[in-house]
C-alpha positions in Angstrom: 7.3 -1.3 23.8 7.7 -4.9 23.5 5.2 -6.8 21.4 5.1 -10.5 20.4 5.5 -10.4 16.5 5.0 -13.9 16.0 1.3 -13.2 16.7 1.1 -10.6 13.8 3.3 -13.1 11.6 0.7 -15.8 12.2 -2.3 -13.5 10.8 -0.2 -12.4 7.6 1.6 -15.5 6.6 -1.3 -17.8 6.6 -1.2 -18.1 2.9 -3.8 -17.0 0.2 -7.0 -18.0 2.0 -6.0 -17.8 5.6 -3.9 -14.5 5.7 -5.6 -11.4 6.8 -4.6 -7.6 6.7 -3.5 -5.5 9.8 -5.4 -2.5 11.1 -3.3 0.8 10.5 -2.3 1.0 14.2 -1.2 -2.5 14.2 1.0 -2.1 10.9 2.5 0.9 12.6 3.1 -0.9 15.7 4.8 -4.0 14.1 7.1 -2.0 11.7 8.1 0.4 14.6 9.3 -3.0 16.2 11.1 -4.1 12.8 12.9 -0.8 12.5 14.2 -0.9 16.0 18.0 -1.6 16.3 17.2 -4.9 18.2 14.9 -6.5 15.9 14.9 -10.1 15.2 16.3 -10.4 11.7 14.5 -13.7 11.0 11.0 -12.0 11.9 11.9 -9.0 9.9 12.7 -11.1 6.9 9.5 -13.3 7.2 7.2 -10.3 7.7 8.7 -8.5 4.5 8.2 -11.8 2.4 4.6 -12.7 4.1 3.4 -9.0 3.2 5.1 -9.4 -0.3 3.1 -12.6 -0.8 -0.2 -11.2 0.7 -0.3 -7.8 -0.8 -0.4 -4.8 1.5 -3.7 -3.1 2.2 -4.1 0.6 2.2 -4.7 0.7 6.0 -1.2 -1.4 6.4 0.9 1.0 4.2 -0.5 4.0 6.0 0.4 2.6 9.1 4.1 1.6 7.8 4.3 5.2 6.6 3.3 6.5 10.2 6.3 4.1 11.7 8.5 5.3 9.1 7.9 9.0 9.7 8.8 8.6 13.4 12.4 7.8 12.4 12.7 10.9 10.4 14.3 13.7 12.6 12.2 16.9 12.8 9.2 15.3 10.7 6.2 17.8 11.0 8.5 20.7 12.0 9.9 21.5 8.5 7.4 22.1 6.1 7.6 23.2 2.4 5.9 26.4 1.1 2.6 26.5 -0.4 2.5 25.1 -3.6 5.5 22.9 -3.3 5.5 19.5 -5.0 7.0 16.2 -3.6 8.7 13.9 -6.3 9.7 10.6 -4.8 12.2 8.8 -7.4 13.2 5.5 -6.2 13.3 3.2 -9.4 15.8 5.1 -11.7 16.2 4.6 -15.4 17.8 2.2 -17.6 15.8 2.4 -20.8 15.6 6.1 -21.5 16.9 9.4 -20.0 14.7 10.8 -17.3 12.6 13.6 -19.0 10.7 14.0 -15.5 13.8 15.4 -14.0 14.1 17.8 -16.7 10.4 18.8 -15.9 11.3 19.2 -12.3 14.1 21.8 -13.0 11.8 23.7 -15.5 9.0 23.6 -12.8 11.6 25.1 -10.6 12.3 27.8 -13.0 8.6 28.3 -13.2 8.2 29.1 -9.5 7.2 25.7 -8.4 9.2 24.6 -5.3 10.2 20.9 -5.9 11.4 18.4 -3.1 13.1 15.3 -4.7 14.0 12.2 -2.5 15.1 8.7 -3.4 18.3 6.6 -3.5 21.8 7.7 -4.4 22.7 4.4 -6.2 20.4 1.9 -7.9 22.2 -1.0 -9.6 22.3 -0.8 -13.3 20.2 2.5 -13.4 20.7 6.0 -13.6 19.3 7.6 -10.2 17.7 10.8 -9.6 20.8 12.2 -7.7 23.2 11.0 -10.3 21.4 13.3 -12.7 20.4 16.2 -10.8 23.6 17.0 -9.1 25.1 17.6 -12.7 22.3 20.2 -13.0 23.6 22.0 -9.8 20.8 20.8 -7.5 21.8 20.7 -3.9 21.4 17.8 -1.5 20.3 18.1 2.1 20.8 15.6 4.9 18.4 16.7 7.2 14.7 18.2 6.9 15.9 21.5 8.4 18.6 21.9 5.8 16.3 20.6 3.0 13.8 23.4 3.9 16.5 26.0 3.8 17.9 24.8 0.4 14.3 24.6 -0.9 13.5 28.2 0.0 16.8 29.5 -1.4 17.2 27.3 -4.5 13.5 26.4 -5.4 14.6 22.7 -5.4 16.4 20.1 -3.1 17.3 16.6 -3.3 17.3 14.5 -0.1 18.4 10.9 0.2 16.6 8.0 2.1 19.8 6.9 3.8 20.3 10.4 5.3 16.7 11.0 6.4 15.5 7.6 7.5 18.5 5.1 7.8 16.2 2.2 9.1 13.8 2.3 6.2 16.8 2.6 3.9 18.3 -0.5 5.4 15.1 -2.3 4.4 15.6 -1.2 1.1 18.8 -2.5 1.0 17.9 -5.8 1.6 16.5 -6.5 -1.8 19.4 -8.5 -3.2 19.2 -10.9 -0.3 15.5 -11.5 -0.2 15.3 -11.6 -4.1 12.4 -9.0 -4.5 11.4 -5.7 -3.6 9.2 -5.3 -0.4 6.7 -2.5 0.7 9.9 -0.5 2.0 10.1 1.2 -1.7 6.3 1.8 -1.6 6.7 3.4 1.8 9.7 5.4 0.9 7.4 6.9 -2.1 4.9 7.8 0.3 6.8 9.8 3.0 6.7 13.3 1.6 9.4 14.3 4.2 8.5 18.0 3.9 5.0 17.7 3.8 4.5 19.2 0.2 0.7 20.1 -0.7 1.1 18.1 -4.0 2.7 14.7 -4.9 3.4 13.0 -8.0 3.7 9.3 -7.5 4.8 7.1 -10.3 4.2 3.3 -9.6 5.1 0.4 -11.7 2.5 -2.3 -11.0 -1.1 -1.5 -12.2 -3.0 -2.1 -8.8 -0.7 0.3 -7.0 -2.3 3.2 -8.9 -5.6 3.0 -6.9 -3.8 1.8 -3.7 -1.5 4.6 -3.6 -4.5 7.2 -4.2 -6.3 5.4 -1.3 -3.1 5.6 1.0 -2.5 9.2 0.4 -6.5 10.1 1.4 -5.7 8.0 4.8 -2.5 10.0 5.2 -4.3 13.2 4.6 -2.3 14.2 1.6 -3.6 17.4 0.3 -3.4 16.6 -3.6 -1.5 13.7 -5.6 -1.4 12.7 -9.0 -0.7 8.9 -9.1 0.1 7.0 -12.3 2.0 4.0 -14.0 5.2 5.5 -14.3 8.1 4.9 -16.9 10.3 2.2 -15.3 8.5 3.0 -12.0 9.5 6.6 -11.6 7.0 9.6 -11.8 7.4 10.1 -15.5 4.2 10.2 -17.5 4.1 8.1 -20.8 2.8 10.9 -23.0 1.9 8.7 -25.8 0.5 5.8 -24.0 -0.6 6.5 -20.6 -2.8 3.7 -19.2 -3.8 4.6 -15.6 -3.9 8.0 -14.1 -5.6 9.1 -10.6 -6.0 12.3 -9.4 -6.6 12.5 -5.3 -7.6 15.8 -3.6 -8.2 15.5 0.0 -11.1 12.7 0.3 -11.9 12.7 -3.5 -10.3 10.5 -6.0 -10.9 10.5 -9.8 -9.5 8.5 -12.8 -8.2 10.7 -15.6 -7.2 10.0 -19.3 -5.6 11.7 -22.2 -4.7 10.8 -25.5 -2.3 12.2 -28.2 -2.8 12.2 -31.8 0.8 11.8 -32.8 1.7 8.5 -30.8 2.8 6.9 -33.8 5.7 9.2 -34.2 7.1 8.3 -31.0 10.2 6.1 -31.0 10.6 3.1 -28.8 12.8 3.6 -25.7 16.6 2.4 -26.2 18.5 1.1 -23.5 21.9 2.6 -22.4 24.4 2.5 -19.6 23.9 5.0 -16.5 26.7 7.1 -18.0 25.0 7.2 -21.6 21.7 8.2 -20.1 23.5 10.9 -18.2 24.8 12.4 -21.3 21.3 12.3 -22.9 19.9 13.9 -19.8 22.3 16.7 -20.3 21.3 16.9 -24.0 17.6 17.2 -22.8 18.4 20.0 -20.6 19.8 21.9 -23.5 16.7 21.2 -25.4 17.9 18.6 -27.7 14.9 16.3 -27.7 12.9 14.2 -30.1 9.2 14.4 -30.6 8.4 12.0 -27.8 10.6 13.6 -25.3 8.8 16.9 -26.2 5.6 15.5 -25.5 6.4 13.9 -22.2 7.9 17.1 -21.0 4.7 19.0 -21.9 2.7 16.3 -20.1 4.9 16.5 -16.9 4.6 20.3 -16.9 1.1 20.0 -16.7 1.2 17.4 -13.9 3.4 19.9 -11.9 0.6 22.3 -12.2 -1.9 20.1 -11.2 0.2 18.9 -8.1 0.9 22.4 -7.2 -2.4 24.2 -7.7 -5.2 21.6 -8.1 -5.8 22.8 -11.7 -6.5 20.1 -14.4 -5.0 20.8 -18.0 -7.9 21.3 -20.3 -7.4 18.3 -22.3 -7.1 15.8 -19.4 -10.4 13.8 -19.1 -12.1 13.0 -15.8 -13.5 9.4 -16.4 -17.0 8.6 -15.4 
């Protein structure tokens, strides 16, 4: 369907006081056009930057997810089994090894099916795929294959480049645009195998409440949304600031504290190769106090995402 994108650009790009949000169906229509092979690249770049400057609404993000899902072959046909947890990993790690991926492997061992998806390469960072492939996790190129691997192995990794190439192309524009765009947020919300539970790590504070609301609009069964370590879905066990539980239409703010926070060392940087070695050490149970505490919290997060059961010391705020 041909649409005049300039009409929508005019609405979202009028500046701080004049711009307006699109409705969900309008956002879906615009992104569907921009994801098509013949999309005008000038309009694409203008729209991405205009949305970045304006800030996306929950309705817009839900519409963008709707459009992106239509580009995933077989979406809605291959569904994860009951209790499965979707874990989008699109940030990567550069300051500390990925404890959340150790937690994913342990959740698999505990009988919780885990679907990982992300980007194979992230400049200057250790990506989820670079880590989990060393632990024997298989990569699937399609949803159908992903479901087969999940049912046999209990865990699977799928890359955005394989399952949704047009959206991957948007994420790859970051070096040229100079900033991230909503494409990374949309990728985190795809939930390609429609898992009942989802763990959503975000980097910017406003996106905790925003992501929880988008999950309501997308009719996500259950999700835990939080400020993640370096933007990936890894809890800060010693200093977690924002934590939101979403179940169907209900949302609640959560909190927890740990009496031993003074014991936790600061994060230290490292090359992807060094962080990968550290990841191997974590898998072999060579952890410091902070990492053990983080792993414990992540295990609890997986239980909630899978079953809806909140840990006894997680507090639901008024």
